[in-house]
C-alpha positions in Angstrom: -3.6 -1.5 -13.1 -5.6 -1.8 -16.3 -6.2 1.5 -18.1 -8.3 2.6 -21.1 -8.2 5.9 -22.9 -11.3 7.7 -24.2 -10.6 10.8 -26.3 -11.8 11.8 -29.7 -8.5 13.4 -30.7 -6.0 10.9 -32.2 -3.0 13.0 -31.1 -4.2 13.2 -27.6 -4.6 9.5 -27.4 -1.1 9.0 -28.8 0.3 11.3 -26.1 -1.5 9.4 -23.3 -0.5 6.0 -24.7 3.2 7.1 -24.8 3.0 8.4 -21.2 1.4 5.1 -20.0 4.3 3.1 -21.4 6.6 4.8 -18.9 4.4 4.3 -15.8 5.4 1.2 -13.9 2.4 -1.1 -13.1 0.1 0.5 -15.6 -1.2 -1.5 -18.6 -2.9 0.2 -21.5 -5.5 -2.3 -22.7 -7.6 -0.2 -25.2 -8.3 3.3 -26.6 -11.6 4.7 -27.9 -12.6 7.7 -29.9 -16.0 8.1 -28.2 -17.8 7.2 -25.0 -20.3 4.8 -26.6 -17.5 2.4 -27.7 -15.9 2.6 -24.3 -19.3 1.9 -22.7 -19.7 -1.3 -24.8 -16.2 -2.4 -23.8 -16.9 -1.8 -20.1 -19.9 -4.1 -20.2 -17.6 -7.0 -20.9 -14.3 -6.0 -19.4 -13.2 -4.7 -16.0 -10.7 -1.8 -15.9 -9.1 0.0 -13.0 -8.8 3.5 -14.6 -10.3 5.5 -17.4 -8.3 8.5 -18.9 -11.3 10.4 -20.0 -11.6 13.5 -22.2 -14.5 15.8 -21.3 -15.3 17.4 -24.7 -16.4 14.7 -27.1 -19.2 14.5 -29.7 -22.5 13.0 -28.8 -21.7 12.1 -25.2 -19.3 14.2 -23.1 -16.9 12.6 -20.6 -18.9 14.2 -17.7 -22.2 12.8 -19.0 -20.5 9.4 -19.7 -19.4 9.0 -16.1 -23.0 9.6 -14.9 -24.2 6.7 -16.9 -21.8 4.2 -15.2 -23.3 2.3 -12.3 -19.9 1.2 -11.0 -17.4 3.6 -12.4 -13.7 2.7 -12.4 -11.2 5.4 -11.2 -11.4 8.4 -13.4 -8.8 10.9 -14.5 -10.2 13.6 -16.7 -8.2 15.1 -19.5 -9.3 18.4 -21.2 -8.2 21.7 -22.6 -10.7 23.5 -20.5 -9.7 24.0 -16.8 -13.2 25.5 -16.0 -14.7 22.0 -15.7 -12.4 20.9 -12.9 -14.9 21.5 -10.2 -17.6 19.4 -11.8 -15.0 16.7 -12.5 -14.0 16.4 -8.9 -17.7 16.4 -7.9 -17.9 13.2 -9.8 -15.1 11.8 -7.6 -12.4 12.0 -10.2 -9.0 11.1 -8.9 -7.4 13.9 -10.8 -7.9 16.5 -13.6 -5.3 17.0 -16.3 -5.2 20.0 -18.5 -3.9 19.5 -22.1 -1.2 19.5 -23.2 -0.3 16.9 -20.5 3.3 16.7 -19.5 4.7 13.4 -18.4 5.7 14.8 -15.0 2.1 15.9 -14.3 0.8 12.7 -15.7 3.0 10.6 -13.5 1.8 12.4 -10.4 -1.8 11.6 -11.4 -0.9 8.0 -11.8 0.6 7.9 -8.3 -2.7 9.3 -6.9 -4.6 6.5 -8.7 -2.3 3.9 -7.2 -2.8 5.3 -3.7 -6.5 5.4 -4.2 -6.7 1.8 -5.4 -4.7 0.7 -2.4 -4.6 -3.0 -3.5 -1.1 -3.3 -4.9 0.7 -6.4 -3.7 4.0 -4.6 -3.5 2.6 -2.0 -1.1 0.9 -4.7 1.0 4.0 -6.8 1.2 6.0 -4.0 2.6 3.4 -2.6 4.9 4.7 -4.4 8.0 8.4 -4.5 7.1 10.8 -2.5 9.2 14.3 -2.3 10.6 15.9 -0.8 13.7 18.5 1.9 13.6 20.5 3.4 16.5 19.9 7.1 17.0 19.9 9.4 20.0 21.2 6.5 22.2 18.3 4.3 21.4 17.2 1.7 18.8 14.4 3.3 16.7 12.0 1.3 14.7 11.6 2.5 11.1 9.1 1.1 8.6 10.6 0.8 5.1 7.4 2.2 3.5 7.9 5.5 5.5 11.4 6.1 4.2 11.6 8.7 1.4 15.3 8.7 0.9 18.6 8.1 2.6 21.5 10.5 2.4 25.1 9.5 3.2 27.4 11.9 5.0 30.8 10.2 5.6 30.2 7.8 8.5 26.6 9.0 9.1 23.4 8.5 7.2 20.2 10.6 7.3 17.0 8.7 6.9 14.3 11.1 5.7 10.7 10.3 6.7 7.7 12.6 6.0 7.9 14.6 9.2 11.2 13.5 10.7 14.8 12.9 9.8 16.9 10.3 11.7 20.6 10.6 11.9 22.4 7.3 12.6 26.1 6.4 12.8 26.7 3.9 10.1 27.7 3.7 6.4 25.4 3.7 3.4 26.7 0.2 2.6 25.8 -1.3 5.9 22.3 0.3 5.9 21.6 -0.6 2.3 22.2 -4.3 3.1 19.1 -4.2 5.3 16.8 -2.6 2.7 14.5 -4.6 0.4 15.8 -4.3 -3.1 12.3 -4.1 -4.6 11.7 -0.8 -2.9 15.1 0.9 -2.7 17.7 1.9 -5.3 20.9 3.8 -5.0 20.8 6.6 -7.6 23.9 8.6 -6.5 26.9 8.0 -4.3 25.2 10.0 -1.6 21.5 8.9 -2.1 19.3 5.9 -1.9 15.7 6.4 -2.7 12.4 4.6 -2.0 11.0 3.9 -5.5 7.4 4.1 -4.3 7.9 7.8 -3.4 9.1 9.0 -6.8 6.8 11.7 -8.2 8.8 12.6 -11.3 12.1 12.0 -13.1 13.5 14.6 -15.5 17.0 15.2 -16.7 19.3 14.0 -14.0 16.9 14.7 -11.1 14.3 12.7 -9.1 11.5 14.7 -7.7 9.7 13.8 -4.5 6.8 15.6 -2.7 7.4 15.3 1.1 4.5 16.9 2.9 4.3 20.4 1.5 7.9 20.4 0.3 9.5 19.2 -2.9 12.9 17.4 -2.8 15.1 17.3 -5.8 17.6 14.5 -5.7 20.5 14.2 -8.2 20.9 11.1 -10.3 24.6 10.1 -10.6 25.7 9.4 -14.2 26.7 5.8 -13.2 23.1 5.1 -11.9 20.9 6.9 -14.4 20.7 4.0 -16.9 19.6 1.5 -14.3 17.0 3.8 -13.0 15.5 4.5 -16.4 15.6 0.8 -17.2 13.5 0.1 -14.1 11.0 2.7 -15.1 10.8 1.5 -18.7 10.3 -2.2 -17.5 7.6 -1.2 -15.1 9.6 -2.4 -12.1 9.1 0.6 -9.8 
C-alpha cells in the first residue's frame, strides 16, 4: 500500500511518518507541504492512499480532492472535527482529528486495507479452512473468520465474529493446523489472527469483534516477537 502525506505542518508530517513506519504493509513514498506539489506528483505516480490535511494555504484538502479525476483512498487529518461530514461526503475512508494517536491511526489503516480488498495475503487465505470436532460433529472453520483461540486445559475456544466453538483438543494440536502467516501465539492461553489486530498498547492486543472490544494479554515471552513482526511489516 503506497502512501503519501500532504500537510503544511512539519510536525504533523513527522508524526504521520512515524506512525506509518509501524503499520505492516504500508509504504511511505513521499510527503508534501501543499496540495499543488502533491497534485504534480500524482500526475506521474500511482498511490493507494493520501493522508490529507484539510486546512492548508492556497488549496484546502477538501478542494484538492475535488480536483482529482481518479482519487486514491483518502484519510483526512485535521484539528477541526466540524469538517468530518463534508469529508465523508467525498468518500473518505476515515477522518482523524489531531493529535493523532497511533491506536486510532492503526484502526484507520485497517479500514483502508479492507476497502482496497486486493491484498495477496487476504486473497490467499480466503478459501483456506480446517475442520474441528464440536457438538458431536465436524465443523468447517475458515481461518480468515477466526479472531483468536483461547486454551482451557484440554479444550480450546475458537472465537468467530458471532460464534464461539468449543472443541476437545490442545492448543498445540490445533496450532499445527494454522497457517503461520496469519496466526501467532502471544500468550500461553491465546493464539491470535494477526489480520484482526486493531491496536497494540502496553502488554495488550485490542480487537473489535462486532460491537465489542476484546483485550488479549501479551505474555512477556511473546511480546518481543510480536513487536518485531509489527516493525518488520509482517502482519
